[in-house]
DOVO-69917 format. One record per residue (C-alpha): residue in one letter; residue number from 1; x, z, y. Coordinates in nm, 3 decimals, decimal comma, m for minus. Layout:
REM residues N
type;seq;x;z;y
a;NUM;X;Z;Y
...
END
This chain:
REM residues 484
type;seq;x;z;y
m;1;0,853;7,038;10,704
s;2;1,085;7,336;10,706
f;3;1,365;7,457;10,485
a;4;1,545;7,793;10,470
l;5;1,888;7,744;10,622
l;6;2,000;8,099;10,554
l;7;1,936;8,290;10,232
l;8;2,053;8,638;10,314
n;9;2,038;8,972;10,138
l;10;1,938;9,115;10,471
a;11;1,659;9,172;10,713
v;12;1,411;9,434;10,774
a;13;1,196;9,310;11,054
t;14;0,839;9,282;11,158
v;15;0,932;8,928;11,249
p;16;0,623;8,829;11,452
d;17;0,593;9,153;11,650
t;18;0,953;9,263;11,693
y;19;1,167;8,951;11,668
g;20;0,929;8,665;11,749
a;21;0,758;8,391;11,550
g;22;0,942;8,066;11,485
a;23;1,312;8,003;11,537
r;24;1,265;7,866;11,887
s;25;1,091;8,183;12,008
m;26;1,341;8,403;11,822
g;27;1,627;8,241;12,012
m;28;1,449;8,286;12,346
g;29;1,364;8,656;12,341
g;30;1,082;8,655;12,085
g;31;0,795;8,575;12,323
g;32;0,646;8,278;12,505
i;33;0,276;8,338;12,575
a;34;0,266;8,045;12,818
m;35;0,548;7,856;12,644
t;36;0,453;7,831;12,277
a;37;0,339;7,489;12,156
d;38;0,391;7,487;11,778
p;39;0,250;7,666;11,470
s;40;0,410;7,996;11,580
a;41;0,136;8,003;11,846
a;42;m0,098;8,144;11,579
q;43;0,101;8,469;11,609
i;44;0,208;8,453;11,975
n;45;m0,090;8,294;12,156
p;46;m0,346;8,085;11,963
a;47;m0,421;7,879;12,275
g;48;m0,079;7,718;12,235
l;49;m0,194;7,549;11,914
y;50;m0,368;7,285;12,126
e;51;m0,025;7,159;12,239
i;52;0,030;7,036;11,880
r;53;m0,045;6,665;11,916
h;54;0,098;6,555;11,579
p;55;0,076;6,718;11,235
i;56;0,367;6,959;11,193
l;57;0,507;7,166;10,907
a;58;0,785;7,425;10,931
v;59;0,957;7,679;10,705
g;60;1,259;7,900;10,767
a;61;1,436;8,224;10,678
a;62;1,531;8,526;10,883
g;63;1,759;8,818;10,811
v;64;1,812;9,152;10,983
i;65;2,076;9,422;10,933
p;66;1,990;9,762;11,084
t;67;2,265;10,021;11,128
m;68;2,136;10,364;11,224
k;69;2,343;10,666;11,324
d;70;2,448;10,908;11,052
i;71;2,235;11,216;10,990
p;72;2,413;11,557;10,967
d;73;2,376;11,771;10,653
l;74;2,034;11,938;10,640
w;75;1,888;12,257;10,503
w;76;1,665;12,189;10,204
d;77;1,558;12,354;9,879
t;78;1,823;12,157;9,693
n;79;1,857;12,410;9,408
r;80;1,477;12,406;9,367
d;81;1,435;12,782;9,343
g;82;1,140;12,785;9,583
t;83;1,330;12,914;9,890
v;84;1,557;12,765;10,155
d;85;1,865;12,983;10,206
e;86;2,243;12,989;10,204
n;87;2,243;12,937;9,826
d;88;2,117;12,580;9,870
p;89;2,389;12,312;9,886
p;90;2,336;12,107;10,206
l;91;2,121;11,798;10,170
q;92;2,321;11,484;10,245
y;93;2,045;11,266;10,382
s;94;2,036;10,912;10,522
a;95;1,769;10,775;10,754
q;96;1,907;10,423;10,715
v;97;1,643;10,149;10,714
d;98;1,651;9,904;10,422
n;99;1,804;9,557;10,449
s;100;1,606;9,258;10,327
v;101;1,537;8,890;10,385
g;102;1,214;8,717;10,476
g;103;1,072;8,369;10,494
f;104;0,855;8,235;10,775
g;105;0,691;7,913;10,876
g;106;0,373;7,745;10,977
i;107;0,154;7,439;10,975
g;108;m0,060;7,275;11,242
r;109;m0,244;6,958;11,330
p;110;m0,473;6,819;11,600
l;111;m0,843;6,784;11,533
g;112;m0,939;6,497;11,756
p;113;m0,862;6,487;12,128
r;114;m1,008;6,832;12,210
f;115;m0,914;7,064;11,924
a;116;m0,618;7,171;11,711
m;117;m0,561;7,425;11,438
g;118;m0,262;7,603;11,289
a;119;m0,134;7,892;11,080
s;120;0,186;8,093;11,077
f;121;0,325;8,342;10,823
y;122;0,603;8,588;10,746
i;123;0,674;8,700;10,387
p;124;0,945;8,949;10,280
a;125;1,159;8,795;10,005
q;126;1,184;9,105;9,782
r;127;0,813;9,183;9,784
l;128;0,481;9,080;9,935
l;129;0,420;9,435;10,053
r;130;0,538;9,789;9,999
f;131;0,333;10,106;10,029
s;132;0,530;10,424;10,087
t;133;0,498;10,757;10,263
v;134;0,751;10,971;10,446
e;135;0,823;11,343;10,440
p;136;0,766;11,444;10,804
a;137;1,026;11,724;10,791
l;138;1,305;11,476;10,711
p;139;1,443;11,232;10,972
n;140;1,289;10,884;10,952
y;141;1,260;10,576;11,174
f;142;0,887;10,525;11,129
m;143;0,876;10,214;11,351
y;144;1,135;10,019;11,152
d;145;1,099;10,127;10,789
n;146;0,788;10,044;10,588
r;147;0,622;9,856;10,876
t;148;0,864;9,573;10,815
q;149;0,820;9,544;10,438
r;150;0,495;9,351;10,423
y;151;0,361;9,001;10,471
a;152;0,168;8,886;10,778
v;153;m0,043;8,571;10,809
s;154;m0,211;8,439;11,123
a;155;m0,442;8,143;11,168
g;156;m0,620;8,005;11,471
l;157;m0,817;7,727;11,638
a;158;m0,756;7,599;11,991
a;159;m0,945;7,373;12,228
q;160;m0,895;7,213;12,567
i;161;m1,184;7,313;12,794
v;162;m1,076;7,100;13,091
p;163;m0,744;6,923;13,149
g;164;m0,474;7,189;13,177
l;165;m0,682;7,476;13,033
n;166;m0,639;7,563;12,664
v;167;m0,818;7,845;12,486
g;168;m0,774;7,970;12,132
a;169;m0,892;8,231;11,886
g;170;m0,790;8,341;11,539
v;171;m0,710;8,627;11,306
e;172;m0,403;8,815;11,184
i;173;m0,424;8,923;10,820
v;174;m0,230;9,219;10,682
p;175;m0,277;9,410;10,352
s;176;m0,413;9,753;10,259
a;177;m0,472;9,934;9,930
k;178;m0,686;10,180;9,734
l;179;m0,574;10,382;9,432
d;180;m0,783;10,575;9,176
l;181;m0,617;10,788;8,908
a;182;m0,794;10,995;8,640
l;183;m0,601;11,186;8,374
t;184;m0,620;11,487;8,144
i;185;m0,340;11,731;8,068
d;186;m0,373;11,933;7,746
a;187;m0,136;12,228;7,723
q;188;m0,130;12,436;7,403
v;189;0,062;12,758;7,352
v;190;0,097;12,886;6,995
g;191;0,248;13,212;6,880
s;192;0,340;13,353;6,537
g;193;0,062;13,610;6,538
t;194;0,315;13,893;6,532
e;195;0,232;14,192;6,749
g;196;0,470;14,241;7,042
e;197;0,635;13,900;7,011
e;198;0,857;13,781;7,298
l;199;0,781;13,487;7,524
s;200;1,076;13,305;7,370
d;201;0,890;13,305;7,038
l;202;0,602;13,101;7,177
v;203;0,578;12,727;7,110
g;204;0,430;12,495;7,373
d;205;0,290;12,142;7,348
v;206;0,174;11,929;7,643
t;207;m0,016;11,600;7,619
v;208;m0,086;11,377;7,918
d;209;m0,374;11,131;7,877
v;210;m0,427;10,878;8,158
h;211;m0,790;10,763;8,149
e;212;m0,805;10,538;8,452
l;213;m0,564;10,381;8,700
n;214;m0,703;10,133;8,950
a;215;m0,506;9,984;9,241
d;216;m0,675;9,738;9,476
v;217;m0,499;9,544;9,753
v;218;m0,742;9,433;10,023
p;219;m0,683;9,246;10,350
g;220;m0,717;9,391;10,697
v;221;m0,803;9,156;10,982
a;222;m0,713;9,183;11,350
p;223;m0,881;8,931;11,586
t;224;m0,662;8,729;11,823
a;225;m0,742;8,522;12,134
g;226;m0,560;8,360;12,421
l;227;m0,548;8,100;12,695
q;228;m0,293;7,877;12,865
f;229;m0,338;7,723;13,207
h;230;m0,122;7,441;13,349
l;231;m0,132;7,490;13,725
g;232;0,074;7,176;13,770
e;233;m0,221;6,973;13,644
y;234;m0,391;7,045;13,979
v;235;m0,095;7,116;14,208
p;236;0,167;6,841;14,158
a;237;0,425;7,038;14,356
v;238;0,447;7,292;14,074
k;239;0,425;7,051;13,783
g;240;0,545;7,226;13,470
l;241;0,424;7,572;13,576
w;242;0,204;7,737;13,311
f;243;0,030;8,075;13,287
g;244;m0,095;8,241;12,973
a;245;m0,268;8,548;12,835
s;246;m0,308;8,677;12,480
f;247;m0,506;8,946;12,302
r;248;m0,479;9,097;11,956
g;249;m0,719;9,363;11,835
s;250;m0,613;9,666;11,638
v;251;m0,660;9,727;11,268
a;252;m0,571;10,039;11,072
l;253;m0,480;9,995;10,707
p;254;m0,560;10,318;10,525
i;255;m0,464;10,383;10,166
d;256;m0,726;10,598;9,996
v;257;m0,605;10,783;9,687
r;258;m0,839;10,969;9,454
l;259;m0,690;11,198;9,189
d;260;m0,920;11,326;8,912
l;261;m0,724;11,576;8,701
q;262;m0,845;11,790;8,413
a;263;m0,609;12,053;8,272
n;264;m0,696;12,214;7,939
i;265;m0,489;12,519;7,849
s;266;m0,527;12,678;7,506
a;267;m0,354;12,975;7,348
e;268;m0,376;13,111;6,993
d;269;m0,191;13,344;6,756
i;270;m0,038;13,538;7,043
g;271;m0,023;13,899;6,927
d;272;m0,364;14,064;6,929
l;273;m0,508;13,820;7,186
e;274;m0,814;13,626;7,090
p;275;m0,778;13,245;7,094
i;276;m0,865;13,115;7,440
v;277;m0,928;12,778;7,602
i;278;m0,928;12,738;7,981
a;279;m1,035;12,409;8,142
a;280;m0,956;12,346;8,511
l;281;m1,081;12,044;8,704
l;282;m0,910;11,913;9,017
d;283;m1,073;11,639;9,225
t;284;m0,849;11,553;9,520
g;285;m0,864;11,298;9,799
l;286;m0,552;11,180;9,981
t;287;m0,527;10,934;10,265
l;288;m0,252;10,778;10,472
t;289;m0,236;10,497;10,722
d;290;0,043;10,297;10,567
h;291;0,043;10,032;10,836
y;292;m0,115;10,016;11,180
v;293;m0,150;9,699;11,385
p;294;m0,194;9,810;11,749
l;295;m0,411;9,654;12,015
r;296;m0,185;9,434;12,228
v;297;m0,255;9,247;12,551
g;298;0,000;9,007;12,696
m;299;0,036;8,792;13,004
g;300;0,307;8,546;13,092
a;301;0,429;8,257;13,300
a;302;0,644;7,962;13,199
y;303;0,817;7,671;13,362
r;304;0,822;7,392;13,105
p;305;0,889;7,048;13,252
g;306;1,089;6,964;12,938
k;307;1,368;6,779;13,123
i;308;1,661;7,014;13,187
l;309;1,524;7,369;13,171
n;310;1,231;7,554;13,014
a;311;1,187;7,925;13,092
y;312;0,928;8,199;13,050
a;313;0,861;8,568;13,120
d;314;0,607;8,784;12,933
l;315;0,466;9,129;12,994
y;316;0,293;9,314;12,705
w;317;0,079;9,627;12,693
t;318;0,060;9,780;12,344
n;319;m0,167;10,072;12,264
w;320;0,008;10,294;12,008
r;321;m0,199;10,605;12,092
p;322;m0,450;10,580;11,799
m;323;m0,175;10,516;11,540
t;324;m0,165;10,745;11,236
l;325;0,177;10,765;11,073
n;326;0,240;10,690;10,707
v;327;0,232;11,052;10,594
a;328;0,013;11,144;10,296
r;329;m0,251;11,394;10,408
l;330;m0,486;11,600;10,192
t;331;m0,843;11,515;10,294
s;332;m1,051;11,689;10,027
v;333;m1,004;11,916;9,728
n;334;m1,243;12,055;9,471
v;335;m1,112;12,292;9,203
t;336;m1,329;12,409;8,918
a;337;m1,167;12,683;8,710
p;338;m1,283;13,004;8,542
l;339;m1,194;13,342;8,694
v;340;m1,044;13,206;9,017
e;341;m1,169;13,036;9,334
l;342;m0,898;12,812;9,481
d;343;m1,073;12,561;9,708
d;344;m1,009;12,750;10,031
a;345;m0,655;12,846;9,928
i;346;m0,528;12,486;9,896
v;347;m0,400;12,342;10,223
d;348;m0,217;12,026;10,323
g;349;0,161;12,060;10,288
n;350;0,252;11,781;10,535
p;351;0,136;11,907;10,875
y;352;0,272;11,734;11,184
d;353;0,183;11,708;11,551
v;354;0,277;11,381;11,721
t;355;0,177;11,229;12,054
l;356;0,209;10,852;12,090
t;357;0,150;10,664;12,412
p;358;0,080;10,304;12,518
v;359;0,388;10,112;12,635
w;360;0,470;9,818;12,858
s;361;0,736;9,581;12,726
v;362;0,908;9,271;12,863
r;363;1,032;8,952;12,699
t;364;1,196;8,659;12,875
g;365;1,397;8,354;12,777
s;366;1,533;8,016;12,877
e;367;1,603;7,686;12,707
f;368;1,863;7,443;12,841
l;369;1,819;7,079;12,738
l;370;2,127;6,860;12,713
p;371;2,113;6,485;12,779
t;372;1,966;6,275;12,497
v;373;2,219;6,078;12,295
n;374;2,098;5,745;12,155
l;375;2,230;5,668;11,808
k;376;2,255;5,332;11,632
n;377;2,172;5,461;11,285
k;378;1,887;5,621;11,094
f;379;1,888;5,927;11,322
k;380;1,794;5,702;11,623
y;381;1,867;5,975;11,884
l;382;1,990;6,332;11,926
k;383;1,836;6,596;12,153
t;384;2,015;6,930;12,179
a;385;1,888;7,260;12,324
v;386;2,067;7,590;12,390
r;387;1,860;7,908;12,422
v;388;1,905;8,264;12,545
g;389;1,663;8,554;12,582
f;390;1,611;8,923;12,645
q;391;1,353;9,187;12,555
y;392;1,291;9,552;12,636
e;393;1,066;9,772;12,421
p;394;1,023;10,140;12,514
s;395;0,947;10,398;12,247
p;396;0,583;10,506;12,211
l;397;0,689;10,846;12,070
l;398;0,615;11,091;12,352
t;399;0,627;11,436;12,187
q;400;0,627;11,594;11,842
g;401;0,610;11,944;11,696
t;402;0,879;12,147;11,521
t;403;0,761;12,053;11,170
s;404;0,853;11,683;11,192
a;405;1,163;11,473;11,257
f;406;1,030;11,129;11,350
l;407;1,303;10,920;11,514
d;408;1,250;10,647;11,771
t;409;1,403;10,534;12,098
d;410;1,395;10,254;12,355
r;411;1,523;9,917;12,234
l;412;1,707;9,639;12,419
g;413;1,728;9,298;12,254
f;414;1,961;9,008;12,336
t;415;1,898;8,670;12,173
a;416;2,060;8,329;12,150
g;417;1,976;8,009;11,970
a;418;2,025;7,637;11,945
g;419;1,825;7,342;11,824
v;420;1,863;6,972;11,758
e;421;1,599;6,701;11,728
f;422;1,645;6,359;11,566
w;423;1,446;6,102;11,370
d;424;1,391;6,179;11,003
p;425;1,673;5,991;10,826
l;426;1,525;6,069;10,482
h;427;1,202;5,881;10,557
l;428;1,000;6,171;10,415
f;429;0,779;6,160;10,722
n;430;0,748;5,908;10,999
g;431;0,844;6,137;11,284
p;432;1,113;6,358;11,439
m;433;1,294;6,640;11,262
h;434;1,403;6,970;11,422
i;435;1,672;7,210;11,305
d;436;1,682;7,543;11,491
v;437;1,898;7,851;11,445
f;438;1,893;8,189;11,622
g;439;2,076;8,519;11,643
q;440;1,969;8,852;11,790
f;441;2,138;9,182;11,869
h;442;1,923;9,489;11,935
l;443;2,059;9,812;12,077
l;444;1,865;10,134;12,013
a;445;1,929;10,374;12,300
s;446;2,130;10,681;12,199
g;447;1,957;11,017;12,203
t;448;1,920;11,348;12,019
l;449;1,624;11,520;11,858
p;450;1,679;11,893;11,926
r;451;1,666;12,081;11,597
s;452;1,819;12,429;11,573
a;453;1,707;12,748;11,399
d;454;1,847;13,100;11,357
t;455;1,776;13,099;10,984
p;456;1,794;12,816;10,725
t;457;1,490;12,596;10,785
a;458;1,395;12,292;10,577
g;459;1,491;11,969;10,750
y;460;1,707;12,133;11,017
p;461;2,081;12,058;11,052
v;462;2,316;12,303;10,886
a;463;2,593;12,293;11,146
a;464;2,450;12,096;11,439
s;465;2,202;12,160;11,717
g;466;2,023;11,828;11,686
i;467;1,976;11,500;11,500
p;468;2,135;11,191;11,660
i;469;1,909;10,893;11,731
g;470;2,012;10,532;11,785
g;471;2,185;10,238;11,626
t;472;2,196;9,861;11,626
i;473;2,003;9,578;11,460
a;474;2,146;9,230;11,400
a;475;1,902;8,949;11,324
f;476;1,963;8,581;11,247
g;477;1,806;8,286;11,071
g;478;1,704;7,924;11,089
q;479;1,419;7,676;11,056
w;480;1,369;7,312;10,960
t;481;1,063;7,133;11,102
f;482;0,903;6,791;11,060
e;483;0,647;6,620;11,279
y;484;0,460;6,327;11,129
END
């Protein structure tokens, strides 16, 4: 069983994808395709679930503090007069990513001598999920903001085909949403009936009537699969040498928004004008891909004799090319109004042109096992492990147009961790207990997004020729695990 060692007002992290699953993996670089052998395998490589030979339950907490570079003052229509010019006070804007804290854990158990099952989860502490969009003209770190503010659950089943060969399959579940809104706006303008009256003499009254508001949260499912092969099972000279491969399918999580708006405008007693009522109907469709889980293929090797040293190296290919960013886009519009035809005159106000590309990333880590200490008390023994790791993740953002300011850059991650194992002194379960802690430091490579214009342009720096990119991310947490 697991317990949160750290309760932090921190963390913004897609824990399974970016930082790893389970405290052991998080201290060793966040990977372990051929190494994983606990409930975190449901998110790393479901084949590793077979290595669970006793029921196991784990829960922990993780926190992350991102610190992004400051954004210079920007041009914007801050005085809201409809134009961007020297009369607008500069917009003091921050692209800082939120801090938060999240809980993670998992459960697993064998199913006879040939099968095992398990599940792993990550849940943000402040919320189960957050749906939000970005303004493409303003700087934003689209890979680290809203993507991290949502839960993720994975479950899988593994089997041993022949000695030394494990296979597994499962699903990763993430949320999506649909929103329907229908309302009527009644606007009435009443005059005194006096000929030649001024506009200041008119009296207005506006009523907003919301007829329908429906919000549905639905799950999206990405399939997962993997295998682990112990070469040492057949070649004793390389005992402890494992190979692994993993696959996760893609799933896009669109948010469909339908807005049904009726505006009734009436006017009476305005000079010599006859009373008039104008009804306009607006039926609009909006869509955005709030979260995108990319197709990812991984392969790795591990040396895991479990005596003095365990080590692994993973190589991942992630296909970001089909990703649609979380920008609200107008998909359909139908305006019904007397005297005017507006359908063709209404266009989307958030245009952007972005090219994303697949990337290759690397994760590697090692675990050093200290000699076991036998204890003459309820703890029985003490096993200690020290862990280090490294990861490199290049940016998938290849190019973008002049109307957007999406920020991203290559990321280097350095990790460390430690763990202890001893017999459960509380007698809650008849088995060993593990306490693991980890810390990570991620460095976002420094860069600049060129942004300069001869005249004031929305989203462009007032007194700089570009927008700085880069920063750091600190992550840490812990986990408490029972086998029984």
